[in-house]
C-alpha positions as CSV (number, residue, x, y, z in Angstrom):
1,M,6.0,-19.6,-15.9
2,A,4.3,-19.1,-12.5
3,A,6.0,-19.9,-9.2
4,R,4.1,-19.9,-5.9
5,T,5.9,-19.6,-2.6
6,T,4.3,-19.2,0.8
7,H,3.5,-15.4,0.5
8,F,4.3,-14.5,-3.2
9,D,2.9,-15.4,-6.6
10,T,5.7,-14.8,-9.1
11,F,5.2,-14.7,-12.8
12,G,8.3,-14.6,-15.0
13,C,9.6,-15.4,-18.4
14,G,13.2,-16.0,-17.4
15,P,15.2,-19.0,-16.1
16,T,13.4,-20.9,-13.4
17,Q,16.4,-20.6,-11.0
18,A,16.4,-16.8,-11.4
19,V,12.7,-16.5,-10.7
20,A,13.1,-18.8,-7.7
21,R,16.0,-16.7,-6.4
22,V,13.9,-13.5,-6.5
23,A,11.0,-15.2,-4.7
24,G,13.3,-16.6,-2.1
25,R,14.9,-13.2,-1.3
26,L,11.5,-11.6,-0.9
27,E,10.4,-14.4,1.4
28,Q,13.6,-13.8,3.5
29,F,12.9,-10.1,3.7
30,R,9.3,-10.7,4.8
31,E,10.3,-13.4,7.3
32,A,12.9,-11.1,8.9
33,Y,10.6,-8.2,9.2
34,A,7.9,-10.3,10.7
35,V,10.4,-11.4,13.4
36,L,11.3,-7.7,14.1
37,A,7.8,-6.2,14.0
38,G,5.3,-9.0,14.5
39,G,3.1,-10.9,12.1
40,Q,0.4,-8.2,11.9
41,A,3.0,-5.8,10.4
42,V,3.5,-8.0,7.3
43,A,-0.2,-9.0,6.9
44,S,-1.4,-7.7,3.6
45,P,-3.4,-8.5,0.4
46,P,-1.8,-11.1,-1.9
47,I,1.6,-10.1,-3.3
48,V,2.2,-10.7,-7.0
49,V,5.7,-10.4,-8.5
50,M,6.2,-9.9,-12.3
51,A,9.8,-10.7,-13.3
52,F,10.9,-9.7,-16.7
53,P,14.2,-10.9,-18.2
54,D,15.8,-7.4,-18.4
55,H,14.9,-3.7,-18.4
56,A,14.3,-3.6,-22.1
57,S,11.5,-6.1,-21.9
58,L,10.1,-4.4,-18.8
59,E,10.0,-0.9,-20.4
60,P,6.7,-1.3,-22.3
61,F,5.0,-2.1,-19.0
62,L,6.2,1.0,-17.1
63,A,4.0,3.9,-16.2
64,L,4.3,6.9,-18.5
65,Y,5.9,10.1,-17.3
66,N,5.5,13.1,-19.6
67,G,4.5,10.6,-22.3
68,K,7.6,8.4,-21.9
69,P,8.2,5.2,-19.9
70,A,9.2,6.3,-16.3
71,S,12.9,6.0,-15.5
72,V,12.7,3.4,-12.7
73,T,14.7,0.2,-12.1
74,A,11.8,-1.7,-10.5
75,F,8.7,-0.7,-8.7
76,F,6.1,-1.7,-6.1
77,L,2.4,-0.8,-6.4
78,R,0.2,-1.1,-3.3
79,G,-3.5,-2.1,-3.7
80,S,-6.4,-3.2,-1.5
81,D,-6.9,-6.3,-3.6
82,E,-3.3,-7.1,-4.5
83,N,0.2,-5.7,-4.1
84,L,2.4,-5.8,-7.2
85,I,6.2,-5.9,-7.5
86,V,7.6,-5.5,-11.0
87,L,11.3,-5.9,-11.7
88,P,13.9,-7.2,-14.2
89,L,15.8,-10.4,-13.3
90,S,19.0,-8.7,-14.3
91,G,20.3,-5.6,-12.6
92,A,22.1,-5.2,-9.3
93,R,19.8,-2.5,-7.9
94,S,16.5,-4.2,-8.7
95,L,16.0,-5.9,-5.4
96,G,17.2,-2.9,-3.4
97,S,14.5,-0.8,-5.2
98,V,11.9,-3.4,-4.4
99,F,13.0,-3.7,-0.8
100,H,12.6,0.1,-0.6
101,E,9.1,0.0,-2.0
102,Y,8.1,-3.1,0.0
103,A,9.2,-1.3,3.2
104,H,6.6,1.4,2.4
105,L,4.0,-1.3,2.6
106,L,5.3,-2.6,5.9
107,F,5.3,0.9,7.3
108,R,1.8,1.7,5.9
109,H,0.2,2.1,9.4
110,N,2.5,5.1,9.9
111,D,1.9,6.6,6.4
112,R,-0.5,9.3,7.5
113,I,1.6,10.5,10.5
114,W,5.2,10.2,9.4
115,P,6.7,13.2,7.6
116,L,8.0,12.4,4.1
117,W,11.7,12.5,5.1
118,L,11.1,9.8,7.7
119,E,9.1,7.6,5.3
120,E,11.8,7.7,2.7
121,G,14.7,7.6,5.1
122,M,13.3,4.4,6.7
123,A,12.6,2.8,3.4
124,E,16.2,3.5,2.3
125,I,17.5,2.0,5.6
126,Y,15.7,-1.2,4.7
127,S,16.6,-1.2,1.0
128,T,20.1,-2.5,1.9
129,F,18.6,-5.6,3.5
130,E,21.0,-8.6,3.4
131,V,21.0,-12.1,4.8
132,T,24.3,-12.7,6.6
133,G,23.8,-16.3,7.6
134,A,21.2,-18.8,8.6
135,H,20.0,-16.6,11.4
136,G,21.5,-13.2,10.6
137,I,20.3,-10.1,8.7
138,R,21.8,-6.7,8.2
139,I,20.1,-3.4,7.4
140,G,21.3,0.2,7.3
141,Q,24.5,-0.3,5.3
142,P,26.1,2.9,3.7
143,I,24.5,3.8,0.3
144,E,27.3,5.0,-1.9
145,R,25.3,7.1,-4.3
146,H,23.9,9.1,-1.3
147,L,27.3,9.6,0.2
148,G,28.7,10.7,-3.1
149,L,26.1,13.3,-3.5
150,L,26.4,14.5,0.1
151,A,30.1,14.9,-0.4
152,Q,29.4,17.4,-3.1
153,T,26.2,19.2,-1.9
154,S,25.4,21.3,1.1
155,L,22.9,19.9,3.5
156,L,19.4,21.4,3.5
157,P,18.3,23.3,6.6
158,L,16.1,20.9,8.6
159,T,13.2,23.2,8.3
160,D,13.5,22.9,4.5
161,L,13.9,19.1,4.7
162,F,10.8,18.8,6.9
163,A,8.8,21.0,4.5
164,V,9.2,18.6,1.5
165,T,6.0,17.0,0.4
166,H,5.0,14.8,-2.5
167,T,4.5,17.8,-4.7
168,S,7.8,19.5,-3.9
169,A,10.5,19.9,-6.5
170,D,13.0,18.2,-4.2
171,Y,10.9,15.0,-4.1
172,N,11.7,12.6,-6.9
173,E,10.2,9.2,-6.3
174,R,11.0,8.2,-9.9
175,D,14.6,7.3,-9.3
176,R,15.2,8.3,-5.6
177,Q,18.0,10.7,-6.5
178,G,18.8,14.1,-5.2
179,I,19.6,15.8,-1.9
180,F,16.2,15.1,-0.3
181,Y,16.7,11.3,-0.5
182,A,20.3,11.4,0.5
183,Q,19.7,13.7,3.5
184,S,16.6,11.8,4.6
185,W,18.7,8.6,4.6
186,L,21.5,10.3,6.5
187,L,19.2,11.8,9.2
188,T,17.3,8.6,9.7
189,H,20.6,6.6,9.9
190,Y,22.0,9.0,12.5
191,L,18.9,8.9,14.7
192,M,18.3,5.2,14.4
193,L,21.8,3.7,14.1
194,G,24.2,6.5,14.8
195,D,26.7,7.2,17.6
196,N,24.4,9.1,19.9
197,A,22.9,6.5,22.3
198,A,20.3,9.0,23.6
199,Y,18.9,9.6,20.1
200,R,18.7,5.9,19.4
201,A,16.8,5.4,22.6
202,R,14.4,8.2,21.9
203,F,13.8,7.4,18.2
204,G,10.5,5.6,18.9
205,Q,9.2,8.7,20.7
206,L,9.1,10.6,17.5
207,T,6.3,8.4,16.2
208,A,4.4,8.6,19.5
209,F,4.4,12.5,19.4
210,L,3.4,12.5,15.8
211,R,0.5,10.2,16.6
212,Q,-0.7,12.7,19.2
213,G,-1.1,15.3,16.4
214,Q,2.0,17.4,17.2
215,P,3.4,19.2,14.1
216,P,6.5,17.4,12.7
217,A,9.1,20.0,13.8
218,Q,7.6,20.2,17.4
219,A,7.4,16.4,17.6
220,F,11.1,16.2,16.5
221,T,12.4,18.6,19.0
222,N,10.3,17.1,21.8
223,A,11.4,13.6,21.0
224,F,15.1,14.3,20.8
225,R,15.2,17.2,23.3
226,T,17.3,19.4,21.2
227,S,16.9,22.3,18.8
228,L,17.0,22.0,15.0
229,A,20.1,24.2,14.8
230,V,22.0,21.8,17.2
231,M,20.8,18.8,15.3
232,E,22.0,20.3,12.0
233,N,25.5,20.7,13.4
234,Q,25.6,17.2,14.8
235,L,24.4,15.8,11.5
236,R,27.1,17.6,9.6
237,S,29.7,16.2,12.0
238,Y,28.2,12.7,11.6
239,L,28.6,13.0,7.8
240,E,32.2,14.3,8.1
241,H,33.2,11.5,10.5
242,G,32.2,9.0,7.8
243,K,31.4,6.0,9.9
244,F,28.0,4.5,9.2
245,N,27.6,1.3,11.1
246,P,24.8,-1.1,9.9
247,L,22.5,-2.9,12.2
248,D,23.1,-6.7,12.5
249,I,20.1,-8.7,13.9
250,T,19.8,-12.3,14.9
251,V,16.5,-14.1,14.3
252,K,15.4,-17.5,15.4
253,A,14.1,-18.5,11.9
254,D,16.5,-20.2,9.5
255,L,16.5,-17.7,6.6
256,T,18.5,-20.0,4.4
257,A,16.1,-22.9,4.7
258,P,14.8,-24.0,1.2
259,Q,11.5,-22.2,0.3
260,P,8.6,-24.5,-0.7
261,M,7.8,-23.5,-4.3
262,A,5.3,-24.9,-6.8
263,T,5.7,-24.0,-10.5
264,R,3.4,-24.3,-13.5
265,T,3.2,-23.1,-17.1
266,L,0.9,-20.2,-17.9
267,A,-1.8,-20.6,-20.6
268,P,-2.0,-17.8,-23.3
269,P,-5.2,-16.2,-21.8
270,E,-3.6,-16.0,-18.4
271,I,-0.4,-14.4,-19.9
272,C,-2.6,-11.8,-21.6
273,F,-4.6,-11.2,-18.5
274,R,-1.5,-10.8,-16.3
275,L,0.1,-8.3,-18.6
276,G,-3.1,-6.4,-19.1
277,D,-3.7,-6.2,-15.3
278,E,-0.2,-4.9,-14.8
279,L,-0.7,-2.2,-17.4
280,L,-4.1,-1.2,-15.9
281,R,-2.5,-0.8,-12.5
282,V,0.2,1.6,-13.8
283,G,-2.5,3.7,-15.5
284,R,-2.2,2.5,-19.1
285,E,-5.8,1.6,-19.7
286,Q,-5.8,1.5,-23.5
287,A,-2.8,-0.9,-23.6
288,A,-4.4,-3.0,-20.9
289,Q,-7.6,-3.2,-22.9
290,S,-5.7,-4.6,-25.9
291,Y,-4.3,-7.4,-23.8
292,F,-7.7,-8.3,-22.3
293,E,-9.2,-8.3,-25.8
294,Q,-6.5,-10.7,-26.9
295,A,-7.3,-13.0,-23.9
296,Q,-10.9,-12.9,-25.0
297,Q,-10.1,-13.8,-28.6
298,V,-7.7,-16.7,-27.8
299,A,-10.0,-18.2,-25.2
300,P,-13.6,-17.0,-25.6
301,K,-14.8,-19.6,-23.0
302,S,-12.4,-18.4,-20.4
303,P,-13.6,-15.7,-17.9
304,L,-10.3,-13.8,-17.9
305,G,-10.7,-11.6,-21.0
306,Y,-14.2,-10.6,-19.9
307,E,-13.0,-9.9,-16.3
308,G,-10.2,-7.7,-17.6
309,L,-12.6,-5.7,-19.7
310,G,-14.8,-5.3,-16.7
311,L,-11.8,-4.0,-14.7
312,V,-11.1,-1.4,-17.4
313,A,-14.7,-0.2,-17.4
314,A,-14.8,0.0,-13.6
315,E,-11.5,2.0,-13.7
316,R,-13.2,4.4,-16.2
317,D,-16.3,4.7,-13.9
318,Q,-18.4,3.1,-16.7
319,S,-20.6,1.1,-14.3
320,E,-23.1,-0.3,-16.8
321,E,-20.3,-1.5,-19.1
322,A,-18.4,-2.9,-16.1
323,V,-21.5,-4.9,-14.9
324,R,-22.0,-6.2,-18.5
325,W,-18.5,-7.6,-18.8
326,L,-18.2,-8.8,-15.2
327,H,-21.5,-10.6,-15.5
328,Q,-20.1,-12.5,-18.5
329,A,-17.0,-13.3,-16.6
330,L,-19.1,-14.8,-13.7
331,E,-21.2,-16.7,-16.1
332,R,-18.0,-18.4,-17.4
333,G,-17.0,-19.5,-13.9
334,S,-14.7,-16.7,-12.7
335,S,-13.4,-17.6,-9.2
336,S,-11.9,-14.1,-8.7
337,F,-12.9,-12.4,-5.5
338,L,-12.2,-9.1,-7.2
339,A,-14.7,-9.9,-10.0
340,H,-17.5,-10.7,-7.5
341,Y,-16.7,-7.6,-5.5
342,L,-16.6,-5.2,-8.4
343,Y,-19.7,-6.7,-9.9
344,A,-21.5,-5.9,-6.6
345,R,-20.0,-2.5,-6.3
346,E,-20.9,-1.4,-9.8
347,K,-24.4,-2.8,-9.5
348,Y,-24.8,-0.9,-6.2
349,R,-23.5,2.3,-7.7
350,L,-26.1,2.1,-10.5
351,T,-28.8,2.2,-7.7
352,A,-27.5,5.4,-6.2
353,K,-29.7,8.6,-6.4
354,S,-26.4,10.6,-6.5
355,P,-22.8,9.5,-6.0
356,G,-22.5,7.9,-2.6
357,R,-26.1,8.5,-1.7
358,H,-28.0,5.3,-1.3
359,S,-31.5,4.4,-0.1
360,R,-33.0,1.1,0.9
361,L,-33.1,-1.4,-2.0
362,G,-35.9,-3.9,-2.8
363,A,-35.4,-7.5,-1.9
364,D,-34.2,-8.7,-5.4
365,E,-31.7,-6.0,-6.0
366,A,-30.4,-6.1,-2.4
367,G,-30.2,-9.9,-2.5
368,E,-27.9,-9.9,-5.5
369,V,-25.6,-7.2,-4.2
370,Q,-25.3,-8.9,-0.8
371,A,-24.8,-12.4,-2.3
372,E,-21.9,-11.2,-4.5
373,L,-20.2,-9.4,-1.7
374,E,-20.5,-12.4,0.6
375,R,-19.1,-14.6,-2.3
376,A,-16.1,-12.2,-2.6
377,L,-15.5,-12.6,1.1
378,T,-15.8,-16.4,1.0
379,L,-13.0,-16.3,-1.7
380,M,-10.9,-13.7,0.2
381,P,-12.0,-13.3,3.8
382,D,-9.5,-10.5,4.5
383,F,-10.5,-8.2,1.7
384,G,-11.1,-4.9,3.4
385,P,-13.1,-3.1,0.7
386,A,-15.6,-5.9,0.5
387,H,-16.1,-5.7,4.3
388,E,-16.5,-1.9,4.1
389,L,-19.0,-2.0,1.2
390,L,-21.0,-4.8,2.9
391,G,-21.1,-2.8,6.1
392,F,-22.1,0.4,4.3
393,F,-24.8,-1.6,2.4
394,E,-26.2,-3.1,5.6
395,L,-26.2,0.4,7.1
396,A,-28.2,1.8,4.1
397,Q,-30.6,-1.2,4.3
398,G,-31.1,-0.5,8.0
399,E,-32.1,-4.1,8.8
400,N,-29.0,-5.4,10.5
401,L,-27.0,-2.6,12.0
402,A,-25.0,-4.9,14.2
403,T,-23.7,-6.8,11.2
404,A,-23.0,-3.5,9.5
405,Q,-20.8,-2.4,12.4
406,Q,-19.0,-5.7,12.5
407,H,-18.0,-5.6,8.8
408,L,-16.9,-2.0,9.2
409,E,-14.8,-2.8,12.2
410,K,-13.2,-5.7,10.3
411,A,-12.4,-3.4,7.4
412,I,-10.7,-1.0,9.7
413,Q,-8.8,-3.8,11.4
414,L,-7.5,-4.9,7.9
415,E,-6.7,-1.4,6.7
416,P,-6.2,0.9,9.7
417,E,-4.5,3.4,7.4
418,N,-7.8,3.9,5.4
419,H,-9.4,6.6,7.6
420,A,-12.4,7.0,5.3
421,Y,-13.7,3.7,6.7
422,L,-14.1,5.4,10.1
423,L,-16.7,7.7,8.6
424,S,-19.0,4.8,7.8
425,L,-18.3,3.3,11.2
426,A,-19.4,6.5,13.0
427,Q,-22.6,6.5,11.0
428,A,-23.3,2.9,12.0
429,Q,-22.6,3.7,15.7
430,F,-24.9,6.7,15.5
431,A,-27.7,4.7,13.8
432,R,-27.4,2.1,16.6
433,G,-28.0,4.8,19.2
434,D,-24.5,5.1,20.4
435,A,-24.0,8.8,19.7
436,P,-21.1,9.3,22.2
437,T,-19.0,6.6,20.6
438,A,-19.8,7.9,17.1
439,R,-18.6,11.3,18.1
440,R,-15.4,9.9,19.5
441,T,-14.8,8.1,16.3
442,L,-15.3,11.3,14.3
443,E,-13.2,13.3,16.7
444,S,-10.2,11.0,15.9
445,L,-10.5,12.2,12.3
446,R,-9.9,15.8,13.2
447,L,-6.1,15.4,13.9
448,P,-3.8,17.3,11.5
449,Y,-2.3,14.3,9.8
450,I,-5.8,13.1,8.6
451,E,-6.4,13.9,4.9
452,A,-8.3,17.1,4.4
453,S,-11.3,15.6,2.6
454,V,-11.9,13.0,5.4
455,R,-11.5,15.7,8.1
456,S,-14.0,17.9,6.3
457,E,-16.6,15.1,6.0
458,A,-16.0,14.2,9.7
459,E,-16.7,17.9,10.7
460,Q,-19.9,17.8,8.6
461,L,-21.1,14.6,10.2
462,L,-20.4,15.9,13.7
463,K,-22.6,19.0,12.9
464,E,-25.4,16.7,11.6
465,M,-25.2,14.6,14.8
466,E,-25.3,17.7,17.0
467,A,-28.4,19.0,15.2
468,P,-30.9,16.6,16.7
469,A,-29.5,17.2,20.2
470,E,-29.9,20.9,19.7
471,R,-33.5,20.6,18.6
472,G,-34.3,18.4,21.6
473,R,-33.2,21.1,24.1
């Protein structure tokens, strides 16, 4: 069955009441966070929930880890076109795991600047989200598995905690176990909700200093005005004291009000497509392809099977194959914004002289690419990648640089965490004769928290922009 609420599309094969309960809890979480952080914080691409009856039925749709299904209770996958939540309807920790992952989406604008301990500590704080009444919520409740581990394990020196990255042995996103997760939760709880009023008041300054480009340890000591050694002693005392107060918040919205929900039965090709799409998103391309082929066989006149095979080909960088399948999907009436976008993207890639290097296209080729991108945006006006590609396309065509800049600025507004978009914006600004603004845009990409590949390309573009000025002297 499919159940649509205001902000979630839920697909499940369990009891209607159980599916509705999951959708309702997620709507409550989103509503509460919107009240706390503002509507822009929760704005995102569509969110799809796939609810399996139990973990056994979910297991064939998990990502593989060392050739075996990953050991996860539930998971959240972020995407530019769609955010995906996958969970079993049974299991006490399922929603806590999803709240943790959903929190990462809500904090995405800080992804590039927050150190890993703060990312995971904040997500764990929000993972205990609970509605306490019509207008009440609670976060930051004690997490027993963390306290149990902390009672048996020595705390890491903060320099070691701060040094953990996604590739470190202490980082284990698969099941969020281990001292790194436990201590990240403990430190975040102490700073955000603990018994030191000065730290609570200064907690927001940490993000401000990080945004300025200060190294994490320096930003930390500047924000809290203490040394790491003193903080370690205070954290140890906080743990020994054993009192971890949650945060109770009152909101104006009635979180217990019935959620409007529309349900429908899924046809076989859509079931196959949904399962195939989920498998493709977790990196199991061959299994995904099998489901898309089934969709094609059971309903050859439906666009879904062809669209799915086009998605697989695009994922494999097989542009010609992707264009062929997606063209057949569009011929069969696909109304998917993603199908129109990917068809345009793959067609445009085939015109490149080398990867990412485009020259001006002739009228026919340009018209088709532009029309498909505009169709994608008609179907999904807030789809960042389509705005970015249309802006880049207009920049390469050179005929409407103002429109190019508008689309690129819209893409950045929608996905401010995607710093690569700023590279194209700087080129558009430079092409329009606004070299000072273009340089400022690129300078913003030289901060330490910007990913290395983007920093490197920004440096190269700055050199290229300086060259004409040097020759003119």
